[in-house]
N, CA, C and O atoms as a Tinker XYZ file with bonds, in Angstrom:
   440  protein
     1  N      0.854000   -0.942000    0.371000    73     2
     2  CA    -0.357000    0.264000    0.024000    64     1     3
     3  C      1.000000    1.423000    0.178000    63     2     4     5
     4  O      2.084000    1.420000    0.760000    81     3
     5  N      0.351000    2.240000   -0.572000    73     3     6
     6  CA     1.345000    3.153000   -0.807000    64     5     7
     7  C      1.352000    4.313000    0.375000    63     6     8     9
     8  O      0.501000    4.072000    1.231000    81     7
     9  N      1.913000    5.195000    0.553000    73     7    10
    10  CA     1.713000    5.990000    1.631000    64     9    11
    11  C      0.770000    6.772000    1.632000    63    10    12    13
    12  O      0.238000    7.077000    2.699000    81    11
    13  N      0.298000    7.330000    0.327000    73    11    14
    14  CA    -0.752000    8.145000   -0.012000    64    13    15
    15  C     -2.308000    7.316000    0.193000    63    14    16    17
    16  O     -3.373000    7.886000    0.430000    81    15
    17  N     -2.138000    6.065000    0.056000    73    15    18
    18  CA    -3.181000    5.130000    0.356000    64    17    19
    19  C     -3.890000    5.038000    1.527000    63    18    20    21
    20  O     -5.095000    5.005000    1.777000    81    19
    21  N     -2.638000    4.993000    2.365000    73    19    22
    22  CA    -2.145000    4.837000    4.215000    64    21    23
    23  C     -3.007000    5.942000    4.641000    63    22    24    25
    24  O     -3.851000    5.910000    5.537000    81    23
    25  N     -2.724000    6.811000    3.973000    73    23    26
    26  CA    -3.326000    8.426000    4.919000    64    25    27
    27  C     -4.789000    8.424000    4.503000    63    26    28    29
    28  O     -5.686000    8.753000    5.279000    81    27
    29  N     -4.983000    8.057000    3.302000    73    27    30
    30  CA    -5.916000    8.265000    2.511000    64    29    31
    31  C     -7.379000    7.231000    3.392000    63    30    32    33
    32  O     -8.514000    7.660000    3.599000    81    31
    33  N     -6.958000    6.144000    3.675000    73    31    34
    34  CA    -7.658000    4.925000    4.525000    64    33    35
    35  C     -7.762000    5.433000    5.772000    63    34    36    37
    36  O     -8.909000    5.601000    6.186000    81    35
    37  N     -6.638000    5.793000    6.652000    73    35    38
    38  CA    -6.881000    6.614000    7.808000    64    37    39
    39  C     -7.534000    8.021000    7.978000    63    38    40    41
    40  O     -7.649000    8.548000    9.084000    81    39
    41  N     -8.002000    8.665000    6.684000    73    39    42
    42  CA    -8.601000   10.060000    7.010000    64    41    43
    43  C    -10.391000    9.340000    7.039000    63    42    44    45
    44  O    -11.434000    9.787000    7.517000    81    43
    45  N    -10.067000    8.045000    6.277000    73    43    46
    46  CA   -11.525000    7.381000    6.188000    64    45    47
    47  C    -11.872000    6.857000    7.594000    63    46    48    49
    48  O    -13.015000    6.982000    8.035000    81    47
    49  N    -11.034000    6.359000    8.191000    73    47    50
    50  CA   -11.199000    5.457000    9.582000    64    49    51
    51  C    -11.674000    6.907000   10.399000    63    50    52    53
    52  O    -12.856000    6.992000   10.731000    81    51
    53  N    -10.833000    7.920000   10.680000    73    51    54
    54  CA   -11.214000    9.208000   11.118000    64    53    55
    55  C    -12.267000    9.877000   11.090000    63    54    56    57
    56  O    -12.541000   10.637000   12.019000    81    55
    57  N    -13.188000    9.704000    9.858000    73    55    58
    58  CA   -14.110000   10.439000    9.207000    64    57    59
    59  C    -15.565000    9.625000   10.118000    63    58    60    61
    60  O    -16.553000   10.157000   10.625000    81    59
    61  N    -15.199000    8.300000   10.047000    73    59    62
    62  CA   -16.272000    7.464000   10.774000    64    61    63
    63  C    -16.264000    7.790000   12.127000    63    62    64    65
    64  O    -17.316000    7.841000   12.764000    81    63
    65  N    -15.045000    8.044000   12.687000    73    63    66
    66  CA   -15.455000    8.512000   14.107000    64    65    67
    67  C    -16.350000    9.598000   14.541000    63    66    68    69
    68  O    -17.412000    9.630000   15.163000    81    67
    69  N    -15.594000   10.459000   14.022000    73    67    70
    70  CA   -16.465000   11.863000   13.693000    64    69    71
    71  C    -18.124000   11.558000   13.545000    63    70    72    73
    72  O    -18.947000   11.795000   14.429000    81    71
    73  N    -18.343000   11.124000   12.551000    73    71    74
    74  CA   -19.488000   10.686000   12.009000    64    73    75
    75  C    -20.270000   10.000000   13.135000    63    74    76    77
    76  O    -21.485000   10.181000   13.060000    81    75
    77  N    -19.908000    9.365000   14.007000    73    75    78
    78  CA   -20.166000    8.343000   15.027000    64    77    79
    79  C    -20.437000    9.485000   16.141000    63    78    80    81
    80  O    -21.553000    9.569000   16.655000    81    79
    81  N    -19.372000   10.373000   16.505000    73    79    82
    82  CA   -19.496000   11.427000   17.433000    64    81    83
    83  C    -20.934000   12.212000   17.376000    63    82    84    85
    84  O    -21.644000   12.538000   18.327000    81    83
    85  N    -21.113000   12.384000   16.199000    73    83    86
    86  CA   -22.259000   13.422000   15.641000    64    85    87
    87  C    -23.689000   12.463000   15.741000    63    86    88    89
    88  O    -24.709000   12.892000   16.279000    81    87
    89  N    -23.603000   11.333000   15.238000    73    87    90
    90  CA   -25.049000   10.616000   15.479000    64    89    91
    91  C    -25.220000   10.596000   16.682000    63    90    92    93
    92  O    -26.341000   10.970000   17.027000    81    91
    93  N    -24.323000   10.208000   17.728000    73    91    94
    94  CA   -24.747000   10.089000   19.205000    64    93    95
    95  C    -24.514000   11.596000   19.820000    63    94    96    97
    96  O    -23.966000   11.834000   20.896000    81    95
    97  N    -25.096000   12.643000   18.824000    73    95    98
    98  CA   -24.809000   13.535000   19.788000    64    97    99
    99  C    -23.792000   14.073000   20.819000    63    98   100   101
   100  O    -23.996000   14.946000   21.662000    81    99
   101  N    -22.915000   13.539000   20.638000    73    99   102
   102  CA   -21.779000   13.715000   21.482000    64   101   103
   103  C    -20.684000   14.602000   21.205000    63   102   104   105
   104  O    -19.674000   14.605000   21.908000    81   103
   105  N    -20.891000   15.617000   19.867000    73   103   106
   106  CA   -20.275000   16.502000   19.354000    64   105   107
   107  C    -20.752000   17.700000   19.618000    63   106   108   109
   108  O    -21.834000   18.220000   19.346000    81   107
   109  N    -19.422000   18.239000   20.422000    73   107   110
   110  CA   -19.475000   19.909000   21.074000    64   109   111
   111  C    -19.578000   21.043000   20.199000    63   110   112   113
   112  O    -18.825000   21.185000   19.235000    81   111
   113  N    -20.612000   21.968000   20.545000    73   111   114
   114  CA   -20.593000   23.010000   19.378000    64   113   115
   115  C    -19.376000   24.080000   19.862000    63   114   116   117
   116  O    -18.814000   24.833000   19.067000    81   115
   117  N    -19.119000   24.028000   21.060000    73   115   118
   118  CA   -18.234000   24.992000   21.674000    64   117   119
   119  C    -16.463000   24.312000   22.101000    63   118   120   121
   120  O    -16.438000   23.194000   22.616000    81   119
   121  N    -15.855000   24.638000   21.991000    73   119   122
   122  CA   -14.377000   24.263000   22.569000    64   121   123
   123  C    -13.932000   24.386000   24.038000    63   122   124   125
   124  O    -13.775000   25.399000   24.719000    81   123
   125  N    -13.793000   23.262000   24.304000    73   123   126
   126  CA   -13.229000   23.441000   26.275000    64   125   127
   127  C    -12.168000   24.349000   25.966000    63   126   128   129
   128  O    -11.643000   24.479000   24.860000    81   127
   129  N    -11.847000   25.059000   27.167000    73   127   130
   130  CA   -11.360000   26.288000   27.757000    64   129   131
   131  C     -9.300000   25.646000   27.159000    63   130   132   133
   132  O     -8.963000   24.468000   27.272000    81   131
   133  N     -8.505000   26.554000   26.702000    73   131   134
   134  CA    -7.283000   26.268000   26.498000    64   133   135
   135  C     -6.873000   25.140000   27.006000    63   134   136   137
   136  O     -6.738000   24.007000   26.544000    81   135
   137  N     -6.594000   25.878000   28.588000    73   135   138
   138  CA    -5.795000   25.336000   29.319000    64   137   139
   139  C     -6.243000   23.518000   29.238000    63   138   140   141
   140  O     -5.376000   22.647000   29.161000    81   139
   141  N     -7.394000   23.290000   29.266000    73   139   142
   142  CA    -7.907000   21.751000   29.266000    64   141   143
   143  C     -7.508000   21.296000   28.229000    63   142   144   145
   144  O     -7.776000   20.098000   28.310000    81   143
   145  N     -6.875000   21.542000   26.981000    73   143   146
   146  CA    -6.181000   20.931000   26.015000    64   145   147
   147  C     -4.960000   20.730000   25.856000    63   146   148   149
   148  O     -4.419000   20.296000   24.839000    81   147
   149  N     -4.466000   21.036000   26.851000    73   147   150
   150  CA    -2.896000   20.977000   27.721000    64   149   151
   151  C     -2.571000   20.178000   28.637000    63   150   152   153
   152  O     -1.563000   20.174000   29.345000    81   151
   153  N     -3.868000   19.167000   28.601000    73   151   154
   154  CA    -3.575000   18.174000   30.132000    64   153   155
   155  C     -2.446000   17.596000   29.419000    63   154   156   157
   156  O     -2.082000   17.777000   28.257000    81   155
   157  N     -1.915000   16.793000   30.434000    73   155   158
   158  CA    -0.666000   15.857000   30.149000    64   157   159
   159  C     -0.989000   14.370000   30.593000    63   158   160   161
   160  O     -0.171000   13.459000   30.468000    81   159
   161  N     -2.223000   14.216000   31.108000    73   159   162
   162  CA    -2.980000   12.694000   31.419000    64   161   163
   163  C     -3.293000   12.313000   30.347000    63   162   164   165
   164  O     -3.720000   12.918000   29.363000    81   163
   165  N     -3.011000   10.954000   30.590000    73   163   166
   166  CA    -3.621000   10.091000   29.624000    64   165   167
   167  C     -5.031000   10.661000   29.153000    63   166   168   169
   168  O     -5.733000   11.044000   30.089000    81   167
   169  N     -5.661000   10.809000   27.693000    73   167   170
   170  CA    -6.739000   10.805000   27.126000    64   169   171
   171  C     -7.621000   12.227000   27.879000    63   170   172   173
   172  O     -8.813000   12.524000   27.800000    81   171
   173  N     -6.483000   12.913000   28.609000    73   171   174
   174  CA    -7.195000   14.351000   29.041000    64   173   175
   175  C     -7.938000   14.150000   29.960000    63   174   176   177
   176  O     -8.729000   15.048000   30.248000    81   175
   177  N     -7.939000   12.669000   30.880000    73   175   178
   178  CA    -9.067000   12.622000   31.803000    64   177   179
   179  C     -8.680000   13.607000   32.938000    63   178   180   181
   180  O     -9.581000   13.477000   33.767000    81   179
   181  N     -8.275000   14.027000   33.145000    73   179   182
   182  CA    -8.650000   15.056000   34.295000    64   181   183
   183  C     -9.402000   16.290000   34.180000    63   182   184   185
   184  O    -10.076000   16.921000   34.994000    81   183
   185  N     -9.130000   16.460000   33.034000    73   183   186
   186  CA   -10.247000   17.638000   32.261000    64   185   187
   187  C    -11.154000   17.686000   31.247000    63   186   188   189
   188  O    -11.763000   18.665000   30.817000    81   187
   189  N    -11.191000   16.650000   30.932000    73   187   190
   190  CA   -12.272000   16.886000   29.256000    64   189   191
   191  C    -12.810000   15.111000   29.397000    63   190   192   193
   192  O    -12.110000   14.128000   29.640000    81   191
   193  N    -14.080000   15.181000   29.179000    73   191   194
   194  CA   -14.518000   13.220000   28.953000    64   193   195
   195  C    -14.054000   12.636000   27.466000    63   194   196   197
   196  O    -13.741000   13.250000   26.446000    81   195
   197  N    -14.111000   11.605000   27.662000    73   195   198
   198  CA   -13.613000   11.058000   26.275000    64   197   199
   199  C    -14.191000   11.507000   25.263000    63   198   200   201
   200  O    -13.325000   11.799000   24.438000    81   199
   201  N    -15.141000   11.706000   24.906000    73   199   202
   202  CA   -15.650000   12.031000   23.532000    64   201   203
   203  C    -15.205000   13.495000   23.418000    63   202   204   205
   204  O    -15.359000   13.748000   22.223000    81   203
   205  N    -14.805000   14.427000   23.936000    73   203   206
   206  CA   -14.549000   15.742000   24.266000    64   205   207
   207  C    -13.042000   15.458000   24.023000    63   206   208   209
   208  O    -12.645000   15.990000   22.986000    81   207
   209  N    -12.141000   14.792000   24.672000    73   207   210
   210  CA   -10.784000   14.175000   24.032000    64   209   211
   211  C    -10.365000   13.701000   22.486000    63   210   212   213
   212  O     -9.368000   13.960000   21.811000    81   211
   213  N    -11.552000   12.896000   22.216000    73   211   214
   214  CA   -11.574000   12.314000   20.717000    64   213   215
   215  C    -11.814000   13.366000   19.602000    63   214   216   217
   216  O    -11.461000   13.331000   18.423000    81   215
   217  N    -12.583000   14.411000   20.358000    73   215   218
   218  CA   -13.192000   15.691000   19.353000    64   217   219
   219  C    -11.883000   16.889000   19.378000    63   218   220   221
   220  O    -11.268000   17.196000   18.357000    81   219
   221  N    -11.662000   17.356000   20.454000    73   219   222
   222  CA   -10.749000   18.089000   20.442000    64   221   223
   223  C     -9.266000   18.177000   20.686000    63   222   224   225
   224  O     -8.612000   19.210000   20.836000    81   223
   225  N     -8.815000   16.868000   20.703000    73   223   226
   226  CA    -7.619000   16.072000   20.946000    64   225   227
   227  C     -6.912000   15.479000   20.255000    63   226   228   229
   228  O     -5.775000   15.769000   19.883000    81   227
   229  N     -7.729000   14.328000   19.964000    73   227   230
   230  CA    -7.458000   13.166000   19.241000    64   229   231
   231  C     -7.534000   13.163000   17.509000    63   230   232   233
   232  O     -6.744000   12.775000   16.649000    81   231
   233  N     -8.529000   13.626000   17.471000    73   231   234
   234  CA    -8.810000   13.480000   15.721000    64   233   235
   235  C     -8.424000   15.142000   15.270000    63   234   236   237
   236  O     -8.182000   15.111000   14.063000    81   235
   237  N     -8.333000   16.033000   15.601000    73   235   238
   238  CA    -7.169000   17.061000   15.357000    64   237   239
   239  C     -6.021000   16.369000   15.039000    63   238   240   241
   240  O     -5.757000   15.911000   13.928000    81   239
   241  N     -5.401000   16.307000   15.945000    73   239   242
   242  CA    -4.292000   15.523000   16.299000    64   241   243
   243  C     -3.688000   14.529000   14.701000    63   242   244   245
   244  O     -2.696000   14.673000   13.988000    81   243
   245  N     -4.642000   13.724000   14.670000    73   243   246
   246  CA    -4.588000   12.751000   13.607000    64   245   247
   247  C     -4.912000   13.632000   12.046000    63   246   248   249
   248  O     -4.333000   13.511000   10.967000    81   247
   249  N     -5.384000   14.001000   12.207000    73   247   250
   250  CA    -6.132000   14.859000   10.992000    64   249   251
   251  C     -4.732000   15.852000   10.537000    63   250   252   253
   252  O     -4.588000   16.099000    9.339000    81   251
   253  N     -3.786000   16.364000   11.485000    73   251   254
   254  CA    -2.326000   17.047000   11.553000    64   253   255
   255  C     -1.723000   16.120000   10.736000    63   254   256   257
   256  O     -1.513000   16.367000    9.549000    81   255
   257  N     -1.336000   14.777000   11.401000    73   255   258
   258  CA    -0.674000   14.270000   11.104000    64   257   259
   259  C     -0.589000   13.667000    9.661000    63   258   260   261
   260  O      0.491000   13.514000    9.090000    81   259
   261  N     -1.881000   13.312000    9.071000    73   259   262
   262  CA    -2.155000   13.490000    7.425000    64   261   263
   263  C     -1.924000   14.373000    6.793000    63   262   264   265
   264  O     -1.132000   14.188000    5.869000    81   263
   265  N     -2.449000   15.609000    6.972000    73   263   266
   266  CA    -1.893000   16.870000    6.034000    64   265   267
   267  C     -0.734000   16.931000    6.190000    63   266   268   269
   268  O     -0.221000   17.548000    5.256000    81   267
   269  N      0.517000   16.342000    7.471000    73   267   270
   270  CA     1.699000   17.194000    7.099000    64   269   271
   271  C      2.216000   15.536000    6.737000    63   270   272   273
   272  O      3.390000   15.695000    7.074000    81   271
   273  N      2.177000   14.639000    6.462000    73   271   274
   274  CA     2.367000   13.475000    5.970000    64   273   275
   275  C      3.266000   12.871000    7.012000    63   274   276   277
   276  O      4.289000   12.261000    6.704000    81   275
   277  N      2.845000   13.061000    8.318000    73   275   278
   278  CA     3.741000   13.100000    9.830000    64   277   279
   279  C      3.329000   11.072000   10.097000    63   278   280   281
   280  O      2.479000   10.261000    9.729000    81   279
   281  N      4.391000   11.104000   10.824000    73   279   282
   282  CA     4.633000    9.874000   11.454000    64   281   283
   283  C      3.475000    9.619000   11.965000    63   282   284   285
   284  O      2.718000   10.582000   12.093000    81   283
   285  N      3.000000    8.267000   12.401000    73   283   286
   286  CA     1.965000    7.457000   12.886000    64   285   287
   287  C      2.202000    7.258000   14.135000    63   286   288   289
   288  O      3.352000    6.837000   14.253000    81   287
   289  N      1.526000    7.381000   15.405000    73   287   290
   290  CA     1.818000    6.685000   16.610000    64   289   291
   291  C      2.637000    5.491000   16.576000    63   290   292   293
   292  O      2.518000    4.730000   15.616000    81   291
   293  N      3.468000    5.231000   17.524000    73   291   294
   294  CA     3.898000    3.540000   17.594000    64   293   295
   295  C      2.694000    2.645000   18.065000    63   294   296   297
   296  O      2.485000    1.530000   17.588000    81   295
   297  N      2.007000    3.161000   18.929000    73   295   298
   298  CA     0.986000    2.507000   19.429000    64   297   299
   299  C     -0.326000    2.995000   19.507000    63   298   300   301
   300  O     -0.273000    4.224000   19.476000    81   299
   301  N     -1.899000    2.445000   19.625000    73   299   302
   302  CA    -2.719000    3.003000   19.721000    64   301   303
   303  C     -3.644000    2.321000   20.213000    63   302   304   305
   304  O     -4.087000    1.375000   19.561000    81   303
   305  N     -4.338000    2.735000   21.911000    73   303   306
   306  CA    -5.409000    1.593000   22.448000    64   305   307
   307  C     -6.730000    2.853000   22.872000    63   306   308   309
   308  O     -7.170000    3.246000   23.952000    81   307
   309  N     -7.078000    3.232000   21.307000    73   307   310
   310  CA    -8.161000    4.171000   22.201000    64   309   311
   311  C     -9.451000    3.602000   22.259000    63   310   312   313
   312  O    -10.389000    4.289000   22.664000    81   311
   313  N     -9.671000    2.040000   21.784000    73   311   314
   314  CA   -11.252000    0.974000   22.067000    64   313   315
   315  C    -11.033000    0.817000   23.254000    63   314   316   317
   316  O    -11.929000    1.329000   23.924000    81   315
   317  N    -10.101000    0.251000   23.968000    73   315   318
   318  CA   -10.438000    0.154000   25.367000    64   317   319
   319  C    -11.040000    1.090000   26.307000    63   318   320   321
   320  O    -11.997000    0.859000   27.047000    81   319
   321  N    -10.309000    2.283000   26.189000    73   319   322
   322  CA   -10.586000    3.612000   26.781000    64   321   323
   323  C    -12.018000    3.743000   26.444000    63   322   324   325
   324  O    -12.835000    4.013000   27.324000    81   323
   325  N    -12.350000    3.570000   25.254000    73   323   326
   326  CA   -13.698000    4.357000   24.564000    64   325   327
   327  C    -14.804000    2.971000   25.717000    63   326   328   329
   328  O    -15.467000    3.396000   26.662000    81   327
   329  N    -14.781000    1.484000   25.386000    73   327   330
   330  CA   -15.230000    1.128000   26.522000    64   329   331
   331  C    -15.464000    1.076000   27.536000    63   330   332   333
   332  O    -16.618000    1.002000   27.959000    81   331
   333  N    -14.541000    1.098000   28.172000    73   331   334
   334  CA   -14.629000    1.652000   29.854000    64   333   335
   335  C    -15.677000    2.700000   29.791000    63   334   336   337
   336  O    -16.760000    2.647000   30.374000    81   335
   337  N    -15.094000    4.005000   28.750000    73   335   338
   338  CA   -16.011000    5.441000   29.240000    64   337   339
   339  C    -17.299000    5.015000   28.845000    63   338   340   341
   340  O    -18.168000    5.408000   29.624000    81   339
   341  N    -17.800000    4.202000   27.695000    73   339   342
   342  CA   -19.330000    4.562000   27.636000    64   341   343
   343  C    -20.018000    3.489000   28.625000    63   342   344   345
   344  O    -21.086000    3.559000   29.234000    81   343
   345  N    -18.953000    2.380000   28.574000    73   343   346
   346  CA   -19.567000    1.883000   30.242000    64   345   347
   347  C    -20.167000    2.615000   31.464000    63   346   348   349
   348  O    -21.304000    2.663000   31.933000    81   347
   349  N    -19.259000    3.038000   31.726000    73   347   350
   350  CA   -19.401000    3.935000   32.795000    64   349   351
   351  C    -20.903000    4.762000   32.820000    63   350   352   353
   352  O    -21.809000    4.730000   33.653000    81   351
   353  N    -20.756000    5.545000   31.483000    73   351   354
   354  CA   -21.786000    6.359000   30.981000    64   353   355
   355  C    -22.994000    5.922000   30.558000    63   354   356   357
   356  O    -23.921000    6.671000   30.246000    81   355
   357  N    -23.030000    4.407000   30.527000    73   355   358
   358  CA   -23.993000    3.732000   30.168000    64   357   359
   359  C    -24.587000    4.392000   28.849000    63   358   360   361
   360  O    -25.756000    4.778000   28.825000    81   359
   361  N    -23.811000    4.498000   27.843000    73   359   362
   362  CA   -23.911000    4.685000   26.438000    64   361   363
   363  C    -23.976000    3.870000   25.756000    63   362   364   365
   364  O    -22.827000    3.510000   25.499000    81   363
   365  N    -24.783000    3.209000   25.176000    73   363   366
   366  CA   -24.800000    2.482000   24.158000    64   365   367
   367  C    -23.706000    2.710000   22.915000    63   366   368   369
   368  O    -24.157000    3.576000   22.166000    81   367
   369  N    -22.478000    2.235000   22.479000    73   367   370
   370  CA   -21.072000    2.507000   21.784000    64   369   371
   371  C    -20.679000    1.285000   20.747000    63   370   372   373
   372  O    -19.562000    1.187000   20.238000    81   371
   373  N    -21.589000    0.519000   20.551000    73   371   374
   374  CA   -20.345000   -0.583000   20.145000    64   373   375
   375  C    -20.170000   -0.232000   18.481000    63   374   376   377
   376  O    -19.320000   -0.950000   17.956000    81   375
   377  N    -20.835000    0.762000   17.545000    73   375   378
   378  CA   -20.550000    1.095000   16.591000    64   377   379
   379  C    -19.560000    1.764000   16.493000    63   378   380   381
   380  O    -18.790000    1.751000   15.533000    81   379
   381  N    -19.453000    2.539000   17.646000    73   379   382
   382  CA   -18.502000    3.566000   17.986000    64   381   383
   383  C    -16.957000    2.737000   17.895000    63   382   384   385
   384  O    -16.083000    2.722000   17.028000    81   383
   385  N    -17.071000    2.176000   19.021000    73   383   386
   386  CA   -15.798000    0.673000   19.559000    64   385   387
   387  C    -15.363000    0.396000   18.482000    63   386   388   389
   388  O    -14.277000    0.692000   17.985000    81   387
   389  N    -16.348000   -0.289000   18.009000    73   387   390
   390  CA   -16.053000   -1.046000   16.218000    64   389   391
   391  C    -14.770000   -0.247000   15.883000    63   390   392   393
   392  O    -13.593000   -0.589000   16.001000    81   391
   393  N    -15.407000    1.114000   15.353000    73   391   394
   394  CA   -14.785000    2.211000   13.989000    64   393   395
   395  C    -12.879000    2.462000   15.165000    63   394   396   397
   396  O    -11.762000    2.468000   14.648000    81   395
   397  N    -13.103000    2.586000   16.333000    73   395   398
   398  CA   -11.950000    3.152000   17.032000    64   397   399
   399  C    -11.217000    1.496000   17.260000    63   398   400   401
   400  O    -10.044000    1.362000   17.607000    81   399
   401  N    -11.912000    0.626000   17.062000    73   399   402
   402  CA   -10.777000   -0.731000   17.024000    64   401   403
   403  C    -10.213000   -0.808000   15.759000    63   402   404   405
   404  O     -9.052000   -1.063000   15.441000    81   403
   405  N    -11.287000   -0.528000   15.006000    73   403   406
   406  CA   -10.237000   -0.449000   13.727000    64   405   407
   407  C     -9.384000    0.520000   13.105000    63   406   408   409
   408  O     -8.654000    0.482000   12.115000    81   407
   409  N     -9.646000    1.328000   13.883000    73   407   410
   410  CA    -8.553000    2.424000   13.756000    64   409   411
   411  C     -7.034000    2.154000   14.567000    63   410   412   413
   412  O     -5.864000    2.319000   14.221000    81   411
   413  N     -7.720000    1.634000   15.873000    73   411   414
   414  CA    -6.352000    1.046000   16.597000    64   413   415
   415  C     -5.396000    0.009000   15.924000    63   414   416   417
   416  O     -4.168000    0.073000   15.861000    81   415
   417  N     -6.271000   -1.013000   15.406000    73   415   418
   418  CA    -5.442000   -1.712000   14.597000    64   417   419
   419  C     -5.010000   -1.439000   12.798000    63   418   420   421
   420  O     -4.603000   -2.233000   11.951000    81   419
   421  N     -5.250000   -0.287000   12.744000    73   419   422
   422  CA    -4.795000    0.306000   11.364000    64   421   423
   423  C     -3.312000    0.558000   12.234000    63   422   424   425
   424  O     -2.359000   -0.199000   12.048000    81   423
   425  N     -3.258000    1.427000   12.960000    73   423   426
   426  CA    -2.243000    2.389000   13.575000    64   425   427
   427  C     -0.820000    1.221000   14.137000    63   426   428   429
   428  O      0.383000    1.478000   14.090000    81   427
   429  N     -1.329000    0.238000   14.524000    73   427   430
   430  CA    -0.788000   -0.826000   15.312000    64   429   431
   431  C     -0.252000   -1.755000   14.103000    63   430   432   433
   432  O      0.899000   -2.190000   14.090000    81   431
   433  N     -1.146000   -2.001000   13.146000    73   431   434
   434  CA    -0.604000   -2.648000   11.974000    64   433   435
   435  C      0.225000   -1.817000   10.940000    63   434   436   437
   436  O      0.457000   -2.347000    9.853000    81   435
   437  N      0.695000   -0.540000   11.196000    73   435   438
   438  CA     1.613000   -0.017000   10.183000    64   437   439
   439  C      2.593000   -0.885000    9.911000    63   438   440
   440  O      3.454000   -0.603000    9.078000    81   439
């Protein structure tokens, strides 16, 4: 697979995650305070919900990686965190978790 094809496939996976967030009505209209986006905790768990982290940290960072043809992370385990978050919030998210699992496999299988 060419580099261009890999970035195209990654973009498709990211768009699916964004679409799921919107369909689940978890897409926020307003960004959290700038300080919240600077958290050093995994998934910014200290200041953001998981869905906020996806929208305001993860997706922009991954889109930027595609735009700059940058290196993908060495590992990715977003799906397990999603499972825990949505289970705790009692939100049905099996489709979202499937999309994030596919994203994890894509990144880890590079």
